[in-house]
C-alpha positions as CSV (number, residue, x, y, z in Angstrom):
1,X,21.7,23.1,7.8
2,X,22.5,23.1,4.2
3,X,24.2,20.0,4.5
4,X,21.3,18.4,6.7
5,X,18.7,19.3,4.2
6,X,20.9,17.7,1.2
7,X,21.4,14.7,3.4
8,X,17.7,14.2,3.8
9,X,16.9,14.8,0.2
10,X,19.5,12.3,-0.6
11,X,18.2,10.0,1.5
12,X,14.5,10.5,0.3
13,X,15.8,10.0,-3.5
14,X,18.0,6.6,-2.6
15,X,14.9,5.2,-0.5
16,X,13.2,5.9,-3.7
17,X,14.9,4.1,-6.1
18,X,15.6,1.5,-3.2
19,X,12.1,0.7,-2.9
20,X,11.2,0.4,-6.4
21,X,14.4,-1.6,-7.3
22,X,13.6,-4.1,-4.4
23,X,10.0,-4.1,-4.7
24,X,6.8,-4.7,-2.5
25,X,7.8,-8.5,-2.3
26,X,11.1,-8.1,-1.0
27,X,11.2,-5.1,0.9
28,X,10.2,-6.6,4.1
29,X,12.6,-9.7,3.4
30,X,15.4,-7.1,3.2
31,X,14.5,-5.5,6.6
32,X,14.7,-8.9,8.4
33,X,17.8,-9.4,6.6
34,X,19.5,-6.3,8.1
35,X,18.3,-7.2,11.5
36,X,20.0,-10.8,10.6
37,X,23.1,-9.4,9.4
38,X,23.5,-7.0,12.4
39,X,22.8,-9.8,14.6
40,X,25.3,-11.7,13.2
41,X,27.7,-9.2,13.2
42,X,27.2,-8.5,16.8
43,X,28.4,-11.9,17.9
44,X,31.4,-12.1,15.8
45,X,34.5,-12.4,18.1
46,X,36.4,-9.1,17.8
47,X,39.6,-10.4,16.7
48,X,38.3,-11.6,13.4
49,X,37.2,-8.3,12.0
50,X,39.8,-5.8,12.6
51,X,39.0,-3.0,10.7
52,X,35.9,-0.9,10.4
53,X,35.9,-1.7,6.6
54,X,36.0,-5.5,7.2
55,X,33.5,-5.2,9.2
56,X,31.2,-3.0,7.0
57,X,32.1,-5.6,4.3
58,X,31.0,-8.2,6.1
59,X,28.0,-6.7,7.1
60,X,26.9,-5.5,3.8
61,X,28.2,-9.0,2.1
62,X,26.0,-10.9,4.4
63,X,23.2,-8.8,3.6
64,X,23.5,-9.0,0.0
65,X,23.9,-12.8,0.3
66,X,21.1,-13.4,2.3
67,X,18.8,-11.3,0.0
68,X,20.3,-13.0,-2.9
69,X,20.3,-16.7,-1.6
70,X,17.8,-16.7,1.3
71,X,14.8,-15.3,-0.6
72,X,12.8,-18.6,0.7
73,X,13.4,-17.7,4.2
74,X,11.4,-15.0,4.8
75,X,9.0,-14.7,2.0
76,X,6.6,-11.7,3.5
77,X,5.5,-8.8,1.4
78,X,3.7,-5.4,1.6
79,X,0.2,-6.1,0.0
80,X,-2.1,-3.4,-1.6
81,X,-2.1,-0.9,-4.7
82,X,-2.9,2.4,-5.5
83,X,-1.2,5.8,-4.2
84,X,-1.6,4.7,-0.4
85,X,0.3,1.5,-1.6
86,X,3.1,3.7,-3.0
87,X,3.6,5.8,0.4
88,X,3.9,2.8,2.2
89,X,6.5,1.1,-0.1
90,X,8.3,4.4,0.1
91,X,8.2,4.7,4.1
92,X,9.3,1.2,4.6
93,X,12.1,1.6,2.2
94,X,13.1,5.2,3.9
95,X,13.2,3.7,7.2
96,X,15.5,0.9,6.0
97,X,17.7,3.2,4.0
98,X,17.9,5.4,7.4
99,X,18.9,1.9,9.4
100,X,21.3,1.0,6.9
101,X,23.0,4.5,7.2
102,X,22.7,4.4,10.8
103,X,24.4,0.9,11.3
104,X,27.0,2.2,8.7
105,X,28.0,5.5,10.6
106,X,28.1,3.9,14.0
107,X,30.3,1.3,12.5
108,X,32.8,4.1,11.0
109,X,35.2,5.8,13.1
110,X,33.2,9.2,14.1
111,X,36.2,11.4,12.5
112,X,35.9,9.7,9.2
113,X,32.0,9.5,9.6
114,X,31.8,13.4,9.9
115,X,33.5,13.8,6.5
116,X,30.3,12.5,5.2
117,X,27.5,14.0,7.4
118,X,27.2,16.9,9.8
119,X,27.7,16.8,13.3
120,X,24.2,17.1,14.1
121,X,23.1,14.5,11.4
122,X,25.6,12.1,12.9
123,X,24.1,12.6,16.4
124,X,20.7,11.7,14.9
125,X,21.9,8.7,13.6
126,X,24.4,7.4,16.0
127,X,23.2,8.2,19.6
128,X,22.1,4.9,21.4
129,X,18.5,6.3,21.7
130,X,18.2,7.1,18.0
131,X,19.9,4.1,17.2
132,X,17.1,2.1,19.1
133,X,14.8,4.4,17.2
134,X,16.0,3.4,13.6
135,X,15.8,-0.2,14.9
136,X,12.2,0.0,16.0
137,X,10.9,2.2,13.7
138,X,10.3,0.1,10.7
139,X,8.9,-2.8,12.7
140,X,6.6,-0.1,14.3
141,X,5.5,1.1,10.8
142,X,4.7,-2.6,9.6
143,X,2.8,-3.2,12.3
144,X,0.9,0.3,11.8
145,X,0.4,-0.8,8.1
146,X,-1.0,-4.0,8.8
147,X,-3.1,-2.9,11.6
148,X,-5.0,-0.4,9.0
149,X,-5.3,-2.9,6.3
150,X,-7.2,-4.9,8.9
151,X,-4.8,-7.9,9.2
């Protein structure tokens, strides 16, 4: 239980800094880049990336390259200001970090991943139903945010 609580607190702290580092202008762009990187990774032939380390390096390198060089591809941002705005940025960045952790742990071998998270946390992040949740949740939140803002 303590490991799960520390995991959630760590993810919350990382999410806060991630949201502040990326900023409202690029948060949605990074989310789209995560989806694009994961989609490209899914179609890479199995023989090209032989170890999980190579798979993770390819995924994160593609994500970083798309974020740095592809900023003109998807220029979408979260608008607004005030305290509600900070919660929107934190919520989206939290779900993005959870998605990245879910993808990372699902790529890693289970015995190696369990060295970083508890068995229950691993299940919440890598079970197929939960992977679907982590993939859909950021999009659902963006839809909810835009609907509440009246767009």
